Structures are given as C-alpha cells and as structure tokens.
C-alpha positions in Angstrom: -20.8 -7.9 19.1 -18.0 -9.4 17.1 -14.8 -10.6 18.8 -11.4 -10.8 17.0 -9.6 -14.1 17.4 -6.3 -15.5 16.3 -4.8 -19.0 15.7 -1.8 -18.2 17.9 0.5 -21.1 17.0 -0.2 -20.7 13.3 0.5 -17.0 13.4 3.7 -17.5 15.3 5.1 -20.1 13.0 3.9 -18.3 9.8 5.5 -15.0 10.8 8.8 -16.6 12.0 9.0 -18.4 8.6 8.1 -15.2 6.8 11.0 -13.4 8.5 13.4 -16.2 7.6 12.3 -16.2 4.0 12.5 -12.5 3.6 16.0 -12.5 5.2 17.1 -15.0 2.5 15.5 -13.0 -0.3 17.2 -9.8 0.9 20.5 -11.6 1.3 21.2 -10.4 4.9 21.3 -12.5 8.0 20.9 -9.7 10.5 18.1 -7.2 11.3 17.8 -4.0 13.3 14.6 -3.1 15.1 13.7 0.2 16.6 12.9 -1.0 20.1 10.5 1.4 21.8 9.5 -0.5 24.9 6.0 -0.9 23.4 4.1 -4.1 22.6 4.5 -3.9 18.8 8.3 -3.5 18.7 8.7 -6.1 21.5 6.6 -8.7 19.7 8.5 -8.0 16.4 11.8 -8.4 18.4 10.7 -11.7 20.0 9.6 -13.2 16.6 12.8 -12.0 14.9 15.0 -13.6 17.6 13.1 -16.9 17.1 13.5 -16.6 13.3 17.1 -15.4 13.1 18.7 -16.2 16.4 19.6 -13.6 19.1 23.0 -13.1 17.7 21.4 -11.6 14.5 18.9 -9.2 16.0 20.0 -5.8 17.2 17.7 -3.5 19.2 18.2 0.2 18.5 16.7 2.2 21.4 16.0 5.9 20.5 14.6 8.0 23.3 14.0 11.7 23.1 15.8 12.9 26.3 13.8 12.3 29.5 10.6 11.9 27.6 11.4 8.3 26.7 13.3 7.3 29.9 10.8 4.7 31.2 10.4 3.1 27.8 14.2 3.1 27.3 14.6 1.1 30.5 11.8 -1.3 29.4 13.5 -1.8 26.0 16.8 -2.5 27.7 15.2 -5.2 29.8 13.9 -6.9 26.7 17.3 -7.0 25.2 18.6 -8.5 28.4 15.9 -11.1 28.6 16.6 -12.2 25.0 20.4 -11.7 25.3 20.7 -9.5 22.2 23.0 -6.7 21.2 21.6 -3.1 21.6 22.5 0.5 20.9 21.0 3.5 22.6 20.8 6.7 20.5 19.2 9.7 22.1 17.6 11.7 19.3 17.2 14.9 21.3 20.5 16.4 20.3 19.6 15.8 16.6 16.0 17.1 16.8 16.4 20.2 19.0 18.5 22.3 16.7 15.8 22.0 14.0 13.0 22.6 16.6 14.7 25.9 17.6 14.8 27.0 13.9 11.1 26.4 13.4 7.8 27.4 15.1 6.4 23.9 15.2 3.2 22.3 16.6 3.3 18.9 18.3 2.3 17.0 15.3 5.1 18.4 13.2 7.6 17.7 16.0 6.3 14.2 16.4 6.6 13.5 12.6 10.2 14.9 12.6 11.1 12.7 15.6 9.7 9.6 13.9 11.6 10.3 10.7 14.8 11.0 12.6 14.5 7.6 14.3 14.0 5.9 11.0 17.1 7.7 9.5 19.1 6.4 12.5 17.7 3.0 12.0 18.6 2.8 8.3 22.1 4.1 9.1 22.5 1.4 11.7 21.3 -1.2 9.2 24.3 -0.2 7.0 26.6 -0.4 10.0 25.5 -4.0 10.8 24.9 -5.1 7.2 21.3 -5.7 8.3 17.8 -5.1 7.0 15.2 -3.0 8.9 12.3 -4.8 10.5 9.3 -2.4 10.9 6.9 -2.7 13.8 3.6 -1.2 12.5 0.4 -3.3 12.9 -2.6 -3.6 10.6 -4.7 -1.2 12.7 -2.1 1.6 12.4 -1.5 0.9 8.7 -5.2 1.0 7.7 -6.0 4.2 9.5 -2.7 5.9 8.8 -1.6 6.2 12.4 1.9 6.0 11.1 4.4 8.6 9.9 5.0 8.5 6.2 8.7 7.6 5.6 9.0 7.4 9.4 7.8 4.3 11.2 6.3 3.0 7.9 9.7 3.0 6.2 11.2 -0.5 6.6 12.3 -3.6 4.8 9.6 -5.9 6.1 6.5 -5.5 8.3 5.9 -8.8 10.1 2.9 -7.5 12.1 1.3 -5.8 9.1 -1.6 -8.2 8.9 -2.3 -8.4 12.6 -4.8 -6.0 14.2 -3.7 -4.4 17.5 -6.1 -6.8 19.3 -4.3 -9.8 17.7 -0.9 -8.4 18.5 -1.9 -8.4 22.2 -3.2 -12.0 21.9 0.0 -13.2 20.3 2.3 -11.2 22.7 0.6 -12.8 25.6 0.9 -16.3 24.0 4.6 -15.8 23.6 5.1 -14.8 27.2 6.0 -11.2 26.7 6.4 -9.6 30.2 3.5 -7.8 31.9 5.4 -4.5 32.1 5.1 -4.5 28.3 1.6 -6.0 28.0 0.0 -3.6 30.5 1.5 -0.4 29.1 -0.8 2.2 27.6 -0.1 2.4 23.8 1.9 5.6 23.1 4.5 6.8 20.6 5.7 9.1 23.4 5.9 12.0 21.1 5.0 14.4 23.9 4.1 14.2 27.6 0.8 12.3 28.2 0.3 11.4 24.5 -1.5 8.1 23.8 -2.6 6.3 20.6 -6.2 6.0 21.6 -6.4 9.6 22.8 -5.1 10.9 19.5 -7.3 8.7 17.4 -10.4 9.4 19.5 -11.3 5.7 19.6 -10.2 2.6 21.5 -8.3 -0.1 19.7 -11.0 -2.6 20.7 -13.7 -0.6 18.9 -11.3 0.4 16.0 -10.3 -3.2 15.3 -13.8 -4.5 15.2 -14.9 -1.8 12.8 -11.9 -2.3 10.6 -12.4 -6.1 10.6 -16.0 -5.7 9.4 -15.1 -3.0 6.9 -12.0 -4.5 5.4 -11.9 -8.2 6.0 -15.7 -8.8 5.8 -16.3 -6.0 3.3 -19.3 -4.7 5.2 -20.9 -1.4 4.2 -20.9 1.4 6.8 -24.7 1.1 7.4 -24.3 -2.7 7.9 -21.6 -2.1 10.6 -23.9 0.4 12.3 -26.6 -2.3 12.4 -24.1 -4.5 14.1 -24.3 -2.1 17.1 -21.5 0.4 16.4 -21.8 4.2 16.7 -22.4 5.8 13.3 -20.1 8.7 14.0 -17.2 6.3 14.9 -17.8 4.1 11.9 -17.7 7.2 9.6 -14.6 8.4 11.4 -12.8 5.1 10.8 -13.9 5.0 7.2 -12.6 8.6 6.7 -9.2 7.7 8.3 -8.8 4.7 6.0 -9.5 6.6 2.8 -7.6 9.7 3.8 -4.4 7.7 4.6 -4.5 5.6 1.4 -1.5 7.6 0.0 0.7 6.1 2.7 0.0 2.6 1.5 0.9 3.3 -2.2 4.0 4.0 -4.3 4.2 7.8 -5.0 2.2 8.5 -8.2 4.1 8.9 -11.5 2.6 10.4 -14.6 2.7 7.8 -17.4 4.7 9.2 -20.4 6.8 6.3 -21.7 5.9 2.8 -22.8 6.9 1.3 -19.5 6.5 3.2 -16.2 7.8 2.4 -12.8 5.0 1.4 -10.4 2.5 1.0 -13.3 3.6 -1.5 -15.8 7.3 -2.0 -14.9 6.7 -4.4 -12.1 8.5 -7.4 -10.8 8.0 -9.7 -7.8 10.2 -8.8 -4.9 12.3 -12.0 -5.1 12.4 -12.1 -9.0 15.9 -12.7 -10.4 16.3 -13.0 -14.2 18.5 -16.0 -15.2 21.2 -13.8 -16.6 22.0 -12.1 -13.3 
C-alpha cells in the first residue's frame, strides 16, 4: 500500500515564504485566523506567526456556546504559547435567533454556523486591517468537506496543497502540542460530530485514494488493483466530482466580448503600469 510522505523542511519554508509574498501582494501586514483548536487552524497559525511575526497574527476564536468550550480553551492555549493577540466571539447569540425561525436539520445548522464564523472573521479583518488566512487542507477541498462561502472563503489557503496526512506530519515536525495533535478531527457542529464519521472514510484511506486519483492520475480500477475497496474508491470519486462547483468561480453566461472569469483574467498580483 502507498504511504504519503512530505519533505517537512521544504514545506515549512515554502509555505512561510508563500504567506509573506501574499501579504506583500495584498498590501496588508496582519492576518486574522479562525482558531478552532484543531490541527489545521493551529498549523496555519504557527506558520503565519513564523512568516509575519506574532504581533501581526490575530486568533479569532468562535465557539458555539458550550459545544465548543474544550476547543476554545485549547485555542486560547495556542495564542498563549505563541504570545499573540486573540478575540473570543461566541456565535450562539447570532445563530440561535435564526435557528428559532427555521425548522433546520443538522447540516443546515452546521453550514449556517460556518458562514457566520466567516462573516465574523471578515469583519475582524476590516477591524485590524488584515487579510483572512483560511485553514482548509487539500483533502477537504478535493472532496468538498468544506462550507461554500464558509470556511472556504478566505484570502489565502496555505495548507491547500497538503493532504490531512501531510498536515499531521508537518504539525508534528513544528512541535505543535499533543493536545492538538491527538484530537479527533471535528468541526464541532453538533455533539459527537467527527470528520471521518461524516465522510464515512478515514483520512488515511481518503488521502491515499486521492493521491492516486489526483496526483498520479490513476483510473478507479487501477486504484482498486492497488488494494483499495471499490465502493470507497467510487465514493471518493463521486465526492470529488460533486463538489467541483466549490472550487470554481460561479458560472456566468457569456454575452459580451469579454466576460469575467472566462476571458477577462489577470494574475492575482498584476498591476498595469499606469496604476
């Protein structure tokens, strides 16, 4: 069976430099990060502090009442370890009035909470004259285990090309504490919720299948011959294709000679000489 590896020092240096370069392109020295107490946001926080300095990284901690109490305390510890500024915003008072108006299932509530957190985060970015650093990893992005315009809405995604397995490798390399490393991955959208339970597959299996499918461009039947369960391979393939819309600019019907997102395109850091 295949094993995912990572050149840890290269990845650390490359992502740190990426954050610095993007900060310069955006024109802002500070960043705000939604610090959940999980491994992805913690790793993003550590790398951002190395890139920009602890005085330029603000952790925004957004629990939903008692549901996020343990993770809130873990996130606070991280800001204390790295000596950064933090704000705690309990989103329960913002979400509950809407929940009382609607008969909502857990998925709708979870999406609303994720989008509320991102609304708070972008507001705080304005307050601090900062950009928003997202925390989604490659595994989540590829299978759509993200909320559209929720946790996927950000200025940059420094972990976006690292599978969850590689996030764990790099986090351990950087010395992130065990109380973060050993935590069961969860968005804590409801009691007992876990990433792997929702997806119906472990990150270990998911990452290996994704690596073969995406990076090595293997066909599904070739991946099955590698020893993976056919039903799980097909499940992952379906998740990748069904979530493609989350990775694209919203479609626009082409009517004029130049259309946004189709043939009116510029590099992110492009500046014409007359500006």
